[in-house]
C-alpha positions in Angstrom: 128.6 125.8 80.1 126.3 125.9 83.0 127.0 128.0 86.0 125.4 125.0 88.3 127.6 122.5 90.1 127.4 118.9 90.0 127.0 117.3 93.6 128.1 114.0 94.2 127.8 111.8 97.6 128.9 108.4 98.2 126.8 105.5 99.4 128.5 102.9 101.8 127.6 99.8 104.1 129.7 98.8 106.9 130.0 95.3 105.5 130.8 93.2 102.3 128.6 94.8 99.6 126.5 98.1 98.6 124.2 98.6 96.6 125.0 96.3 93.7 124.9 92.2 94.4 127.9 90.4 95.1 130.6 92.4 94.1 132.2 91.5 97.5 133.5 88.3 95.5 135.3 90.5 92.6 139.1 89.9 92.9 139.8 93.6 93.3 137.6 94.3 96.4 139.0 94.2 99.9 137.6 91.6 102.3 140.6 91.4 104.7 140.0 95.1 106.1 136.5 94.9 107.0 137.1 95.5 110.3 140.1 97.6 110.1 139.8 100.9 111.0 141.9 102.3 108.1 139.3 100.7 105.4 137.2 103.7 105.9 140.1 105.8 107.1 141.6 105.7 103.2 138.0 105.6 102.1 137.3 108.6 102.8 140.6 110.5 102.0 139.7 109.0 98.8 136.6 110.8 98.7 137.9 114.2 100.1 140.7 114.0 97.2 137.7 113.6 95.0 135.8 116.5 96.1 132.8 114.5 97.3 129.8 117.1 99.3 129.8 114.0 101.5 129.4 110.2 102.0 126.8 108.4 104.0 126.0 105.0 105.6 123.4 103.2 104.3 121.7 101.1 107.4 119.1 99.1 108.8 117.9 97.6 112.1 118.6 93.9 111.6 119.2 91.4 109.0 116.7 90.7 106.3 114.6 87.6 107.1 111.6 87.9 104.4 112.8 85.7 101.3 112.0 82.4 101.6 111.3 83.0 105.8 114.9 83.2 106.6 117.9 85.5 106.6 120.3 82.3 105.4 120.4 83.8 101.8 120.8 87.3 102.8 123.4 87.0 104.9 125.3 83.9 103.7 125.3 85.1 99.9 126.5 88.6 101.6 124.0 91.1 101.0 123.9 94.5 102.4 125.2 93.7 106.1 126.1 96.5 109.0 128.9 94.6 110.1 130.0 97.4 112.5 127.7 100.2 113.6 128.7 103.5 111.7 128.6 106.0 114.6 131.4 104.2 115.6 133.3 104.5 112.2 132.5 108.2 111.1 134.6 109.8 114.2 137.6 108.6 112.4 136.8 109.3 109.1 136.4 112.6 110.2 139.8 112.7 112.0 141.6 111.9 108.3 139.7 114.5 106.4 138.7 118.2 106.7 135.9 119.0 104.2 134.2 116.1 103.1 130.5 115.5 104.5 130.0 112.7 107.2 126.0 111.0 107.2 124.8 108.2 109.6 121.2 106.7 109.0 119.2 107.0 112.0 115.8 106.1 112.3 113.0 108.3 113.9 110.8 105.8 114.8 112.9 104.1 117.0 115.5 106.2 118.1 114.6 108.9 121.0 114.8 112.1 120.0 117.6 113.3 122.9 119.6 110.4 121.8 119.8 111.4 118.6 120.2 114.8 119.1 123.3 114.1 121.5 124.9 111.4 118.8 124.5 113.8 115.7 125.3 117.1 117.8 128.7 115.5 119.0 129.4 114.2 115.3 129.1 117.7 114.1 131.6 119.2 117.0 133.6 116.7 116.4 134.0 117.0 112.6 133.8 120.4 112.6 130.4 120.9 111.1 130.7 118.1 108.9 127.4 116.2 109.7 124.7 114.4 108.0 121.8 112.8 109.7 120.3 110.6 106.8 116.1 110.7 108.1 114.4 107.1 108.0 111.8 106.2 109.5 112.3 102.4 108.8 109.6 100.5 106.9 110.0 97.0 107.8 108.3 95.1 111.0 111.6 92.6 111.5 112.8 96.0 112.4 110.4 96.7 114.9 110.8 93.2 116.4 114.3 94.1 116.9 113.5 96.7 119.1 111.5 95.4 121.1 108.1 96.3 119.4 105.5 93.6 117.6 105.2 95.5 114.3 105.2 98.9 112.9 103.3 101.8 113.9 100.8 102.7 110.5 103.1 104.3 108.0 101.1 107.7 108.1 101.7 108.2 111.9 105.3 107.0 111.4 105.6 110.5 109.2 103.8 112.6 112.3 106.3 110.7 115.1 109.4 111.5 112.7 108.1 115.5 112.3 107.6 115.5 116.1 111.6 114.1 116.9 113.1 116.5 114.3 111.0 119.3 116.1 112.3 117.7 119.5 115.9 117.6 117.9 116.0 121.3 116.5 114.6 122.1 120.4 117.6 120.5 121.9 119.7 121.6 119.2 118.9 125.4 119.6 119.1 125.0 123.8 122.7 125.9 123.7 123.6 129.5 122.8 126.6 129.8 120.7 128.8 131.7 123.6 127.4 129.7 126.8 130.5 128.2 127.6 132.9 131.1 129.2 135.8 128.6 130.0 137.7 131.4 132.3 139.7 129.8 134.4 140.5 132.8 136.6 136.8 133.8 137.4 135.9 129.7 137.8 133.3 130.1 135.0 133.0 127.4 133.1 129.6 128.1 131.0 126.6 130.4 132.0 123.4 128.3 132.8 121.2 132.0 131.6 122.3 131.4 127.9 121.6 127.3 128.5 117.5 126.5 128.0 115.4 123.3 128.4 113.6 122.5 125.0 110.1 121.2 126.9 108.9 119.8 123.6 105.4 118.2 124.2 104.3 116.3 120.9 101.7 113.7 120.5 104.8 110.9 120.5 107.5 112.8 121.4 108.3 114.6 124.2 111.6 115.7 125.5 112.4 118.1 128.7 116.2 119.2 128.1 118.8 120.8 128.2 120.7 118.7 126.5 124.3 117.8 127.3 126.3 118.4 124.6 126.8 122.2 123.6 125.9 123.6 119.8 127.4 122.4 116.9 129.2 124.0 114.3 125.9 123.8 112.2 123.5 124.3 114.3 122.2 120.7 113.3 123.6 118.1 111.1 122.4 118.5 107.1 119.1 116.5 106.8 119.1 114.3 104.3 115.9 112.3 103.1 114.6 109.6 100.6 110.3 110.1 100.3 108.8 108.8 97.5 105.5 108.2 98.7 102.9 111.1 98.8 103.7 111.6 102.7 107.1 110.7 102.4 107.6 113.9 99.6 105.9 116.0 102.0 107.7 115.4 104.8 111.0 115.3 102.6 109.8 118.9 101.6 109.8 120.2 104.9 113.3 119.2 106.5 115.5 117.6 103.5 118.8 119.6 102.2 119.4 116.5 100.2 117.3 113.6 98.9 118.5 110.1 98.1 116.5 108.8 95.2 116.0 106.3 92.5 114.2 106.9 89.3 114.6 104.0 86.7 115.1 107.1 84.0 115.2 111.0 83.2 111.7 111.2 82.9 110.9 110.0 85.8 113.8 112.1 87.8 112.5 115.3 86.0 109.1 114.6 87.2 110.2 113.8 90.8 112.2 116.6 91.2 109.8 118.9 89.8 107.3 117.8 92.3 109.9 118.2 95.3 111.0 121.5 94.4 106.8 122.8 93.8 106.2 121.0 97.6 109.1 123.3 98.9 108.1 126.3 97.3 104.3 125.8 98.5 105.3 126.2 102.0 107.6 128.7 101.6 111.4 127.0 101.5 113.9 127.8 98.9 113.8 124.7 96.5 117.8 125.2 96.2 118.1 124.7 99.2 117.7 120.9 98.8 119.8 118.8 96.7 117.8 116.0 94.7 120.0 113.4 94.1 119.7 110.2 92.3 121.5 106.9 92.6 123.3 105.8 89.5 125.9 103.1 89.4 129.4 103.0 87.1 131.9 100.9 85.8 134.6 103.4 83.9 137.1 102.2 81.6 140.2 103.5 79.8 138.4 102.6 76.6 134.5 102.0 75.8 135.3 98.0 75.5 137.7 97.7 78.3 134.5 99.7 80.4 132.0 97.0 78.7 134.3 93.8 79.6 134.7 94.9 83.3 130.6 95.6 83.9 130.6 92.0 81.7 132.9 90.3 84.6 130.7 92.6 87.2 127.5 91.1 86.1 128.5 87.8 85.7 129.4 87.2 89.8 125.7 88.1 90.2 124.1 85.7 93.0 120.7 85.2 91.2 119.5 84.6 94.9 120.8 87.4 96.1 119.1 89.4 94.2 116.0 88.1 94.9 116.6 88.3 98.9 117.6 91.5 98.2 114.3 92.4 96.2 112.3 91.0 98.7 113.9 93.6 101.6 113.0 95.7 98.6 109.3 95.6 98.3 108.8 93.5 101.7 107.3 90.5 100.3 109.0 86.9 100.4 109.1 86.9 95.9 110.0 83.1 96.0 106.3 83.3 96.1 105.3 86.7 94.3 105.3 87.9 91.5 102.6 89.7 90.5 103.2 93.7 91.9 99.2 93.9 92.4 99.7 91.0 95.2 102.0 93.1 97.1 100.2 95.0 99.2 98.1 91.5 100.6 101.9 90.1 101.3 101.6 92.8 104.2 103.1 95.7 102.1 101.0 98.5 102.4 102.1 99.0 105.6 105.9 98.1 105.2 108.5 99.0 102.8 109.7 101.9 100.9 107.8 103.4 98.0 110.7 104.5 96.0 112.4 101.0 95.9 109.1 99.5 94.6 108.2 102.8 91.9 111.6 101.8 90.7 111.1 98.2 90.0 108.1 99.2 88.0 109.9 101.6 85.9 112.1 99.7 85.5 109.1 97.0 83.8 108.1 99.5 82.4 110.9 101.1 80.4 112.1 97.5 79.1 108.8 96.2 77.9 109.4 93.3 80.8 107.2 91.5 83.2 107.6 92.6 86.7 108.5 88.9 87.9 111.4 89.9 85.5 112.0 92.9 87.0 112.8 92.3 90.2 115.4 89.3 89.2 117.1 91.8 87.5 120.3 94.4 89.5 120.3 97.4 89.0 121.5 98.6 85.1 125.4 99.4 85.1 126.5 102.9 83.3 129.5 101.4 82.0 131.5 103.4 79.9 134.8 106.0 79.1 134.9 108.9 82.0 133.4 111.1 78.9 130.7 108.6 78.1 129.8 108.7 81.6 130.1 112.7 81.9 127.8 112.6 78.7 125.0 110.7 81.0 125.2 112.6 83.8 125.6 115.7 82.3 122.4 115.3 80.1 120.5 114.6 83.3 121.9 117.4 85.0 121.4 120.1 82.9 118.0 118.4 81.6 116.5 119.2 85.5 116.7 115.6 86.3 118.8 116.2 89.6 121.2 118.2 91.1 124.2 116.0 91.5 124.4 111.7 92.0 124.7 109.2 94.9 127.3 107.1 93.9 127.6 103.6 95.2 130.8 102.0 94.6 130.3 98.3 92.4 133.6 97.4 93.4 135.2 98.7 96.9 137.3 100.8 96.9 137.9 100.6 93.7 134.8 102.4 92.1 135.8 105.7 94.0 139.3 105.7 93.1 138.5 105.3 89.5 135.6 108.1 90.1 138.5 110.2 91.7 140.7 110.0 89.0 139.3 109.6 86.1 135.3 111.0 86.2 135.9 114.1 87.9 138.9 115.2 86.7 136.0 115.0 83.3 133.6 116.8 85.1 135.7 119.6 85.9 137.1 120.2 82.6 133.1 120.8 81.3 132.4 123.0 84.3 130.2 121.0 86.1 132.1 120.1 89.1 134.6 122.4 91.8 137.9 121.8 91.7 138.2 122.9 95.2 135.8 122.9 98.4 134.3 126.5 99.3 133.6 126.2 102.8 134.4 124.3 105.5 131.2 122.7 106.8 129.2 120.5 104.5 126.2 123.0 104.6 128.3 125.7 103.3 129.3 123.3 100.8 126.0 122.4 99.5 124.7 125.7 99.2 128.1 126.7 97.7 129.1 124.1 95.7 132.0 126.2 94.0 
C-alpha cells in the first residue's frame, strides 16, 4: 500500500462530445439538456460524490476549420464544440457543491491580464476558494483571426507573453490585503484604501495599472493548470503549474515526461510535489470483463471516421485529408501553430503499435475497458511506477462514465488505499496539497 493518494480531475466540454469522438450518438448520452443548467449542476454533484479534486472545461476560441478547409465536418458531425461559455456555467456548479475544484480555460495570448484576474478572482470568491485556471497560449491561427488578429505571434513570444500575463495577474491579485474590507456601518468605513495597492506592472507585452476591483480571494490566486509539452512549454509549466494535463501514449513516455517536469521544477527551486502530473485516460467500466468489452465495442462502432480526421487535423494543425507524413506537418504551417503534446502522442501511438503516422491519426484514442479491479490495476501500475500523480478522466458517454467511476471505480481505489475517502480541505489548493 502506498502513502501517496491519487488525484482525479474530470475533463469537460460545454457541448455534445468530449475527447472521444461521436459519443453524443450513444443512446445513454443526454442531448435534451445541452442548454439546461441542470446538466452541469448534476455533473458537479456526481463528481463531488466521487471525491474528484476538480473538473475543468477545455475550450478554444472558435470552431476548427482545418479539415478540408472547412468547419463543416467538425461542427456537422458533432466534434468538441463549446456551445455555452464555461465562465457562465461554473458559478452554477459552484452553487451546488462545496469541495469540488472548478477550472476554466483562458488564453494568455488574447485575454488581457486585468480581465483574466477579475474573472478568476470572482470565481474563486463565489466558490469559496475552488477556482482553477487552465492556462493556454492558443496554438491555431483561426482563433487569432476570431480575435481580430491576422495570425498567432511566434511560439516563443506567446510563452514570454504568458509569463507576463501571469506576473501581472499575480500583482493584481496581491493588490488587496486580506483585511482591506472593513464593513463598519457605524463609522461609515467600507474599506481601508491604504490596504489596496496598484499593480503598476509593466512588461514587454503586458501592462496594467490596477488596483483590481475584486478583493483578495480565498486562495489568493486560482490553482494554475497547464499542458506544456514543448521545451518552452515545459519550462513554463515548471515555473507556474500546480496541475499538468498531459497525453502520453505509454507508461514509459509518461515516466519520462513527469521525471523531466520534476527535474525542471527542482532546478528553479520549486518543490516538485507542488505539481500534480495528470495523464488523460479514457475508461469504460463493466461489472464483468465481457460487459466492459461489449460496451467498448459499441462505443467504437459509433465513431465517425471523418470526425476523427477533422479532430486530428485540429490537433496537429494540418489538413489531414491531404497530409499523411509527419515530416510534412511543419511545411503545412504547423511549426508556429499547434500543441506539441498532440503531435508527440500520435507519434508515440505509431511507434507503440508499429503502425504508420497516417494510420495513427485515423484512430481514436484507445479505451481502457474492464472491470473496476482491472482498470484500477492499470491506474495503480502507472501511479506507483512514478508515471503520474493521478489522472484526467474524460467521459466516453456523458454523464454515465462519471456515474460509473463514482459508483464502481472509486470504491476499488479506496479499498487499495490509493484514493481519499473524504476531502481534507475546503479549497482546491488544500485538497491538491493534502489528498487525504
